[in-house]
C-alpha positions in Angstrom: 40.1 -16.1 -40.2 40.0 -13.1 -37.2 37.5 -10.6 -37.1 38.7 -7.1 -37.3 38.5 -5.3 -33.8 36.5 -1.3 -33.3 40.0 -0.9 -30.8 43.7 -1.5 -30.6 44.2 -4.8 -28.0 46.1 -3.0 -25.1 48.0 -5.7 -23.4 46.9 -5.9 -20.0 43.4 -5.4 -20.8 41.0 -7.3 -22.3 39.5 -5.7 -25.4 37.3 -5.4 -27.8 38.1 -8.1 -29.6 40.6 -10.9 -28.1 44.4 -10.3 -28.7 45.4 -14.2 -30.0 44.5 -15.7 -32.7 41.6 -17.8 -32.4 41.4 -21.5 -33.0 39.3 -23.0 -35.1 37.7 -25.5 -32.9 37.8 -22.5 -29.9 35.8 -20.0 -32.5 33.1 -22.7 -33.6 33.1 -23.8 -29.4 32.4 -19.9 -29.4 29.8 -20.0 -31.7 27.9 -22.8 -29.6 28.0 -21.5 -26.1 26.6 -17.3 -27.6 22.9 -19.8 -27.6 24.0 -22.2 -24.4 24.6 -18.9 -22.3 21.9 -17.5 -23.8 19.3 -20.4 -22.9 20.5 -20.5 -19.8 19.7 -17.7 -18.2 16.3 -18.0 -20.3 16.3 -20.2 -18.0 17.5 -18.9 -14.6 15.3 -16.4 -14.6 12.2 -18.3 -14.6 14.5 -20.7 -12.2 13.8 -17.4 -10.2 11.4 -15.5 -11.2 9.0 -18.1 -11.8 7.2 -18.5 -8.0 5.7 -15.1 -9.1 3.2 -16.8 -11.9 1.4 -18.4 -8.8 -2.4 -17.3 -8.9 -1.7 -16.5 -4.9 0.2 -13.7 -5.6 -2.0 -10.7 -5.9 -1.8 -6.4 -7.6 0.0 -4.5 -5.0 -1.8 -2.2 -3.5 0.8 0.8 -4.5 -0.5 1.9 -8.0 -0.8 -1.4 -8.9 -5.2 0.4 -8.9 -3.9 3.6 -11.0 -1.6 1.4 -13.5 -4.1 -1.4 -13.9 -7.3 -1.9 -11.4 -8.9 1.1 -11.1 -8.1 2.6 -14.6 -10.0 2.1 -17.7 -7.5 3.2 -20.2 -5.8 -0.1 -19.7 -8.2 -3.2 -17.8 -10.9 -2.9 -21.4 -6.9 -3.8 -23.4 -5.3 -2.0 -26.1 -8.2 -0.4 -28.5 -7.3 3.4 -31.4 -9.2 5.6 -27.7 -6.9 3.8 -25.5 -3.4 4.2 -27.3 -4.7 7.7 -27.8 -5.0 8.3 -24.5 -1.3 5.9 -23.5 0.4 8.9 -25.9 -1.2 12.1 -24.5 -2.1 10.8 -21.0 0.4 12.2 -18.0 -1.2 9.8 -15.8 -0.4 8.4 -12.3 2.4 12.5 -12.4 4.1 10.4 -15.6 4.7 10.9 -19.4 5.5 6.6 -19.9 3.7 6.1 -23.6 5.4 2.4 -23.8 5.3 1.0 -20.4 1.0 2.1 -21.0 -0.2 -0.2 -24.4 2.6 -3.2 -23.0 -0.1 -2.8 -19.8 -2.9 -2.8 -22.2 -1.1 -5.6 -24.4 -1.2 -7.7 -21.9 -4.8 -7.5 -21.2 -5.9 -7.8 -24.6 -3.4 -11.3 -24.0 -3.9 -12.5 -20.7 -6.9 -10.6 -18.9 -6.6 -8.9 -16.3 -5.0 -11.8 -14.0 -1.6 -10.5 -12.1 0.2 -13.6 -13.6 -0.2 -12.7 -17.0 1.8 -9.2 -16.4 4.6 -10.7 -14.4 4.6 -12.9 -17.2 6.0 -10.1 -19.2 8.0 -8.6 -17.2 9.8 -11.5 -16.7 10.3 -12.0 -20.3 11.3 -8.6 -20.3 13.5 -8.8 -17.8 14.9 -12.5 -19.0 15.5 -11.1 -22.3 17.1 -7.6 -21.0 20.3 -9.9 -19.5 20.4 -11.7 -23.0 21.3 -8.7 -24.5 23.1 -7.2 -21.7 25.2 -10.9 -22.4 25.1 -10.3 -26.3 26.3 -7.0 -25.9 29.4 -7.4 -23.7 30.4 -10.7 -26.0 30.0 -8.7 -29.1 32.1 -5.5 -27.7 35.3 -7.2 -25.8 35.4 -11.2 -27.0 35.4 -12.1 -23.3 33.1 -14.5 -23.5 32.6 -15.9 -19.9 32.8 -12.5 -18.2 29.8 -10.7 -20.3 27.7 -14.2 -19.4 29.3 -13.7 -15.4 28.2 -9.7 -15.4 24.7 -10.6 -17.3 24.1 -13.7 -15.2 24.4 -11.4 -11.7 22.4 -8.9 -13.2 19.6 -11.8 -14.2 19.0 -13.2 -10.8 20.3 -10.9 -7.9 17.6 -10.4 -5.7 17.7 -6.7 -6.1 15.6 -7.2 -9.3 13.1 -8.3 -7.8 11.1 -5.2 -7.2 11.3 -4.0 -10.5 10.2 -7.7 -11.4 7.7 -8.5 -8.8 5.9 -5.4 -9.1 3.1 -4.7 -12.0 2.7 -0.8 -11.8 7.5 -0.7 -12.2 6.9 -2.1 -15.8 8.6 0.4 -16.6 11.5 -0.7 -14.9 12.2 -3.4 -17.6 10.6 -1.9 -20.3 13.1 1.2 -20.2 16.0 -2.3 -19.8 15.0 -3.8 -22.7 15.4 -0.5 -24.8 18.8 1.1 -22.5 20.6 -3.1 -23.6 18.8 -1.9 -27.6 20.0 0.9 -27.9 23.8 -0.3 -26.7 23.8 -3.0 -29.3 22.1 0.0 -32.1 25.8 2.4 -31.1 27.6 -0.7 -31.1 26.4 -1.7 -35.3 26.6 2.2 -35.6 30.1 2.4 -34.3 31.0 -0.5 -35.8 29.5 1.0 -39.3 28.4 4.4 -39.2 26.0 5.2 -41.3 23.4 7.2 -41.5 20.5 4.8 -40.6 22.2 3.1 -38.0 22.7 6.5 -35.8 18.8 6.6 -36.3 18.2 3.6 -35.1 20.3 4.5 -31.8 18.2 7.6 -31.9 14.7 5.4 -32.6 15.8 2.4 -29.3 16.5 6.1 -27.2 13.2 7.3 -27.7 11.5 4.0 -27.2 13.3 3.8 -23.9 12.8 7.6 -23.2 9.1 6.8 -23.3 9.4 3.2 -21.4 10.9 6.0 -18.4 13.0 9.1 -17.8 15.6 7.6 -16.3 16.7 7.2 -19.3 18.9 10.5 -19.9 21.8 9.6 -19.3 22.7 6.8 -21.1 23.8 9.5 -23.5 27.0 10.0 -21.0 26.8 6.3 -20.3 27.9 6.4 -24.5 30.4 8.9 -23.7 32.6 6.6 -21.7 32.2 3.4 -24.0 33.6 5.5 -26.6 36.5 4.1 -24.0 36.2 1.2 -23.3 35.1 -1.3 -24.8 34.4 0.7 -28.0 38.2 2.8 -27.9 37.0 5.4 -29.9 38.8 7.9 -28.4 42.1 7.2 -29.8 40.4 6.9 -33.1 38.2 9.4 -33.2 38.0 13.8 -32.9 36.4 14.6 -29.5 34.2 16.9 -32.4 32.7 13.6 -33.8 32.0 11.9 -30.6 30.0 15.0 -28.8 28.4 16.0 -32.3 27.3 12.2 -32.2 26.1 13.2 -28.6 23.8 16.6 -29.0 20.7 15.0 -30.3 21.0 12.4 -27.7 21.4 14.9 -24.7 18.5 16.8 -26.6 16.2 14.4 -26.8 17.2 13.4 -22.9 16.6 16.6 -22.1 12.9 17.2 -23.8 11.8 13.9 -21.7 13.1 15.5 -18.4 10.9 18.5 -19.2 7.7 16.2 -20.0 8.3 14.5 -16.6 8.2 18.0 -15.0 5.3 19.1 -16.7 3.5 15.5 -15.8 4.4 16.6 -11.6 3.8 19.5 -11.3 1.6 18.0 -9.0 3.9 15.5 -6.8 4.4 17.2 -3.5 8.5 17.2 -4.1 10.7 16.5 -0.9 12.7 20.5 -1.1 9.9 21.6 0.6 9.4 18.7 3.2 13.1 17.9 3.3 16.5 20.3 4.2 19.3 20.4 1.8 21.7 19.1 4.3 19.4 16.3 4.8 18.9 15.2 0.5 23.1 15.9 0.5 24.1 13.3 2.8 21.6 10.2 1.9 22.6 10.6 -1.2 25.9 10.2 0.3 25.5 7.4 2.1 22.6 5.8 -0.2 25.2 5.0 -2.5 26.9 3.3 -0.5 24.7 1.2 0.7 23.3 0.2 -3.1 27.4 -1.2 -3.3 26.3 -2.9 0.1 22.9 -4.4 -0.9 24.7 -5.1 -4.3 27.9 -7.9 -2.4 25.4 -8.7 0.5 22.1 -9.0 -0.4 19.7 -9.1 2.5 17.1 -6.9 4.3 15.8 -6.3 1.4 12.2 -4.5 1.2 9.8 -2.1 -0.5 10.3 1.1 1.3 13.7 1.6 3.2 12.6 5.1 5.4 14.2 8.3 4.7 16.3 9.8 7.5 15.4 12.4 6.6 18.4 14.5 9.7 19.7 12.4 11.6 21.9 11.6 9.0 25.4 12.7 10.6 27.7 14.9 8.8 30.4 12.6 10.4 28.6 9.4 7.8 27.9 11.7 4.9 31.2 13.5 4.5 33.3 9.5 5.3 30.7 8.3 2.5 31.4 11.5 0.2 34.9 10.7 0.9 34.8 7.7 -0.1 33.1 8.0 -3.6 35.7 10.9 -4.7 39.2 8.2 -3.6 37.1 5.4 -5.5 36.8 7.7 -8.4 40.4 8.9 -8.4 41.6 5.0 -8.0 39.4 4.6 -11.2 40.8 7.2 -13.2 44.3 6.3 -12.0 47.4 5.8 -14.5 47.4 2.0 -13.3 43.6 1.8 -13.3 43.6 3.8 -16.7 44.9 0.1 -17.8 42.4 -1.3 -16.7 39.7 1.2 -18.3 36.4 -1.0 -17.4 36.8 -0.1 -13.6 36.4 3.6 -14.6 33.3 2.7 -17.4 31.8 0.6 -15.0 32.0 3.2 -11.9 30.7 5.8 -14.4 28.4 3.5 -15.4 27.1 2.7 -11.5 27.1 6.7 -10.3 26.0 8.4 -13.0 22.5 6.7 -13.7 21.7 7.0 -10.4 21.9 10.8 -10.4 18.4 11.2 -11.6 16.8 9.0 -9.0 19.4 9.5 -6.1 17.4 11.7 -3.6 18.9 15.1 -4.4 15.6 16.3 -5.7 13.3 13.3 -4.8 9.4 12.5 -4.6 8.5 10.2 -1.8 9.4 9.6 2.0 12.2 6.5 0.6 16.2 6.8 1.2 16.5 4.2 -1.4 14.9 1.9 -3.3 16.0 -1.6 -4.6 14.5 -0.6 -8.6 16.9 2.2 -8.6 19.5 0.0 -9.0 18.4 -2.2 -11.9 20.7 -0.4 -14.5 23.3 1.3 -12.9 24.5 -2.3 -10.7 25.3 -3.4 -13.8 28.3 -0.8 -13.7 29.6 -2.8 -10.8 29.2 -6.2 -12.2 31.6 -5.4 -15.0 34.0 -3.6 -12.6 34.2 -7.9 -11.0 33.7 -9.7 -13.8 36.4 -8.1 -15.8 39.2 -7.8 -13.7 38.2 -11.0 -12.3 39.0 -12.0 -16.3 42.4 -9.5 -16.3 43.6 -11.0 -13.0 43.3 -14.9 -14.4 44.9 -13.9 -17.9 48.0 -12.0 -15.1 47.3 -16.1 -13.6 47.2 -17.5 -16.6 47.0 -21.3 -14.4 43.8 -23.9 -15.3 43.1 -24.9 -11.8 42.3 -21.3 -10.6 41.0 -20.6 -14.2 38.2 -23.5 -12.4 38.3 -23.1 -9.4 36.6 -19.0 -10.3 34.5 -20.5 -12.5 32.8 -22.8 -10.0 32.9 -20.1 -7.7 30.8 -18.0 -10.2 28.5 -21.1 -10.7 28.2 -21.4 -6.8 27.8 -17.0 -6.2 24.7 -17.3 -9.4 23.1 -19.9 -7.2 23.0 -18.8 -3.8 21.9 -15.5 -6.3 18.7 -17.5 -8.0 18.1 -18.7 -4.3 18.0 -15.5 -2.3 15.7 -14.1 -5.2 13.6 -16.9 -4.8 12.9 -15.9 -1.7 12.4 -12.5 -2.0 10.0 -12.9 -4.7 8.2 -14.9 -1.5 7.3 -11.5 0.0 5.3 -10.1 -3.1 2.8 -12.8 -2.3 0.3 -9.8 -1.7 0.9 -6.9 0.3 0.6 -8.2 3.6 3.7 -9.9 2.6 5.3 -7.0 1.5 4.5 -4.7 4.1 5.1 -7.0 6.4 8.4 -7.2 4.9 9.9 -3.9 5.5 7.8 -4.1 8.3 10.8 -6.7 9.6 13.6 -4.8 8.1 12.5 -1.8 9.7 10.5 -2.2 12.7 10.3 1.5 13.6 9.0 2.3 9.7 5.4 3.6 10.5 4.9 3.9 6.7 4.9 0.4 7.2 2.7 -0.1 10.4 0.3 2.4 8.4 -0.2 0.3 6.2 -0.4 -2.9 8.1 -2.8 -1.2 10.1 -4.8 -0.9 6.9 -4.9 -3.8 5.9 -5.6 -5.3 8.4 -8.9 -2.9 9.0 -10.2 -3.7 5.7 -9.8 -7.3 6.5 -12.1 -6.8 9.8 -9.0 -7.5 12.1 -9.4 -4.6 14.4 -6.9 -5.1 16.9 -4.4 -6.0 14.8 -5.0 -3.0 13.1 -5.1 -1.5 16.4 -1.6 -2.3 16.9 -0.3 -1.9 14.0 -1.3 1.9 13.7 -0.3 2.6 17.0 3.5 2.0 15.9 3.3 3.9 13.6 1.9 7.2 16.2 5.0 5.7 18.6 7.7 5.6 15.9 6.3 8.7 14.3 4.0 11.5 17.0 3.9 13.5 14.2 2.4 11.6 11.7 -1.6 13.0 11.4 -2.9 10.0 8.6 -2.0 7.9 11.4 -4.2 9.5 14.0 -6.6 9.5 11.6 -6.4 6.2 10.1 -6.0 5.0 14.1 -9.3 7.1 14.7 -11.4 5.2 12.1 -10.4 2.3 13.3 -11.9 2.6 16.6 -14.9 4.2 14.8 -15.2 0.5 13.1 -14.7 -0.7 16.0 -17.7 1.7 17.9 -15.4 3.1 20.7 -16.3 6.3 19.8 -14.0 7.8 22.7 -11.3 6.4 20.9 -11.9 8.3 17.7 -12.6 11.3 19.3 -9.4 10.9 21.4 -7.1 10.4 17.9 -8.5 12.9 16.1 -8.3 15.3 19.1 -4.9 14.2 18.4 -4.3 14.2 15.0 -6.2 17.9 14.9 -3.5 19.3 17.5 -1.1 18.7 15.0 -3.3 20.1 11.9 -5.6 21.6 13.5 -7.3 22.8 9.5 -8.1 19.3 8.9 -11.3 19.5 7.0 -12.4 15.9 7.1 -10.8 15.1 10.7 -12.7 17.4 11.9 -16.1 16.4 10.5 -15.3 12.7 11.4 -15.1 14.2 15.0 -17.7 16.3 15.5 -19.8 13.4 14.0 -18.0 11.2 16.8 -18.7 13.1 20.0 -22.9 13.4 18.3 -22.6 9.2 18.3 -21.2 9.9 21.8 -23.8 13.0 22.8 -21.6 15.2 23.6 -23.7 17.1 21.7 -21.9 21.0 22.8 -18.4 19.3 21.6 -20.4 18.8 18.3 -21.7 21.4 17.9 -18.8 24.3 18.6 -16.4 21.8 15.9 -19.8 21.5 13.6 -20.2 25.4 13.5 -16.3 26.1 13.0 -16.4 23.8 10.0 -19.3 25.4 8.5 -17.4 29.0 8.7 -14.9 27.5 6.3 -16.5 25.2 4.1 -20.6 26.7 4.4 -21.6 24.8 1.4 -20.9 21.1 3.1 -23.4 18.9 3.1 -22.9 16.6 5.8 -22.3 19.3 8.4 -24.4 21.8 7.5 -26.6 17.7 8.9 -24.8 17.8 11.4 -25.4 20.5 12.4 -29.3 20.2 12.4 -29.4 17.1 14.0 -27.0 18.5 17.1 -30.0 21.0 17.6 -32.3 18.7 17.7 -30.9 16.3 20.2 -30.0 19.5 22.4 -34.4 20.4 21.8 -33.7 23.1 20.2 -36.2 22.3 17.8 -37.0 25.2 15.5 -33.2 26.0 15.4 -32.8 22.6 13.9 -36.3 22.1 12.0 -34.8 25.8 10.1 -31.3 24.1 9.3 -32.7 20.9 8.0 -34.8 22.4 5.5 -32.5 25.0 4.4 -29.7 22.5 3.9 -32.7 19.8 2.5 -33.1 22.4 -0.3 -30.2 22.4 -1.5 -29.7 18.1 -1.1 -33.5 16.7 -0.8 -32.2 13.3 -1.2 -29.9 13.3 1.2 -32.5 11.3 4.1 -32.7 8.8 1.4 -28.8 8.4 1.0 -28.1 8.4 4.9 -31.1 6.0 5.1 -29.6 3.5 2.9 -25.7 4.1 4.5 -27.7 3.0 7.7 -29.0 0.1 6.3 -26.0 -1.5 4.5 -24.4 -0.9 8.0 -26.9 -2.6 10.5 -26.8 -5.6 7.7 -23.6 -5.9 6.0 -23.3 -9.5 6.1 -20.1 -9.5 7.0 -20.5 -8.7 10.8 -16.6 -6.6 10.6 -18.7 -3.9 8.3 -21.4 -3.8 10.6 -21.8 -0.8 12.6 -24.8 -0.6 14.5 -23.9 2.9 16.8 -23.0 4.7 13.2 -26.1 3.5 11.3 -28.5 4.4 14.1 -27.1 8.2 14.0 -27.9 8.0 10.5 -31.3 6.4 9.9 -32.3 9.1 12.6 -30.7 12.4 11.0 -32.4 11.6 8.6 -36.0 10.7 10.1 -35.5 14.1 11.8 -34.0 15.5 8.7 -38.0 13.7 7.0 -40.0 15.3 10.0 -38.8 19.1 10.2 -39.1 19.2 6.0 -42.9 18.2 7.0 -42.6 15.2 4.7 -44.7 11.8 5.8 -42.8 9.0 7.5 -40.5 6.9 5.0 -40.5 3.6 5.0 -36.7 2.8 3.8 -35.7 5.2 7.3 -38.0 3.5 9.4 -37.0 -0.1 8.4 -33.4 1.7 8.8 -33.7 2.8 12.3 -35.3 -0.8 13.0 -31.9 -2.6 12.0 -29.9 -0.2 13.7 -31.6 -0.3 16.5 -31.6 -4.0 16.2 -27.3 -4.2 15.8 -27.3 -2.6 18.5 -29.1 -5.3 20.6 -32.2 -3.2 21.0 -34.9 -5.3 19.6 -38.0 -3.6 21.3 -37.0 -0.5 19.9 -36.3 -2.4 16.9 -40.2 -4.2 16.6 -41.3 -0.2 17.3 -40.0 0.5 14.6 -40.8 -2.0 12.3 -44.0 -1.7 13.1 -44.6 1.9 12.4 -42.8 0.9 8.5 -45.5 -1.4 8.7 -48.4 0.6 9.6 -47.6 2.4 6.0 -50.2 2.6 3.3 -48.5 1.6 -0.1 -46.8 -0.7 0.0 -46.7 -4.3 -2.0 -47.9 -7.0 -1.4 -44.1 -8.4 -1.6 -42.5 -5.2 0.5 -45.4 -5.8 3.5 -44.1 -9.7 3.5 -40.6 -9.3 3.5 -41.3 -6.4 6.4 -43.3 -9.3 8.9 -40.3 -11.4 8.3 -37.9 -8.8 10.0 -40.4 -8.0 13.0 -41.0 -11.7 13.7 -37.0 -11.8 13.8 -36.2 -8.9 15.7 -39.8 -9.9 18.0 -37.1 -13.0 18.8 -34.4 -10.8 19.6 -32.6 -12.2 16.0 -31.1 -10.1 13.8 
């Protein structure tokens, strides 16, 4: 017997249930096809994303530290204390307890291996696609359009960012509960009852606790009341509206929590004009459509164009959006409600992240299309089904089926290729720089990564490109100066800091680094001027005070220097020991790229001057650090002198003395 439909079928529209009575064999084939499609989707998920489980894939250098590697509440797994933190914390400018709990559970199950987190992401994403298929299949009684929509959603390259980026667990988790809420709502529509509506609320709340992007779901449910549920003609508007009230209230509450969590975030309302945000938002809708239909040049960060978007481009995009909206709501299209529902499913969920109120530097993001893109596939899938129904030829059906299979196959390959760009932070940012050569943030991040790897030439090249693309990028000058410091190019470092300070004169850390560069270059008058300015605004800064005392000593102003040294030592008596320890590490680090002899000499000399000014006896650690620092600079005669002086100190243990004598022989042989 044919199952009941939630809405009377219309001749021109694939409806909640198929019009023609199904033959028993066909119904049996459908029952067999459903699990086969589900298994096929699971298989495709691991084909497309399985490479993420390779040990070569590391954590990303954006947010993965806050979410996992540097987060003690996640690193220690799921415990009572960590559970309480997850529920109450506004960490990383978000409130999403379910996301924290899922990451904690992963640590408990798999440890801190990136593959464990990504395995869960793949499973969650595959489950979301399966639930999408089942929702469409059960509410429309159309098997293959439902499978096509789920397949396109599953293996589209725009999904890679949400699955590969571990910190975006909230995306796939929220997607899962979006689908569970839809299934719960479908159950409620079919058999209205208090318990079934409570299930809708529970799944919705869980989704909000994973990511607040679900705030638009109550609006989407209104569209679904039109199609496929067909409730607009069977239920009163008052009832339909009253059903959504508790969901809207929950969405508003989630919005308030989001605002509270992001009170410390710098919104681009302060840095981007209203014009720039509106024009970019209008254009971004079409960019999402374009990348959905032709998924090329995908990357992690599409830089916001600022005021470069023209009124003509924005106006054209806006007119286009209005034209499509008018079309899907036209008389002809109302006979095909899947067009309007699919379009509004795309447009509305994108609103919270389209950039009208924006955090970050992105013009758009692949991850933002996770739920909205489904609407486009619904439009496509049911338009094809409608066209085939009207054509009524088996040959065309086979051709379209073959084309759909080829499309799924091509998207799977493209997704696999996009996955490879997420191997490590180098590959992610290199891909961004490849797609957008003028993306200054990509070059800045690559510069920092190369610097951390000790490849200073490559680091400097990328940082210069970052500054060239955005001459007002203060952080770029700061990073360039620090890279040149590590290369011991102090003049170039000073020039970079000077340029940065012209843009932001009150940048405290850069002023202190500039003073140190001047000091090591022996430009003492310039160093003194910068340090005195620093101490006027930050008199409590310990390092600035000691640096100034050292500058005075190097200029022969010993009385002033000694007085300032003694004053600062009362505040930080352990400062000489800390400087000596830092100098030792800079001079003897096993990684040659981490050594910095000139900086080590400065730190050790400053420590020695501080001790002398305070009348303290010579210190073996300070003298040994100074010996190692001068040796690192190639001055082995000075190294022998300071090491010999250290050896003459009393109260050295036999073991310490033997080690010091060994180093003295090395310096005598001009070896470090």
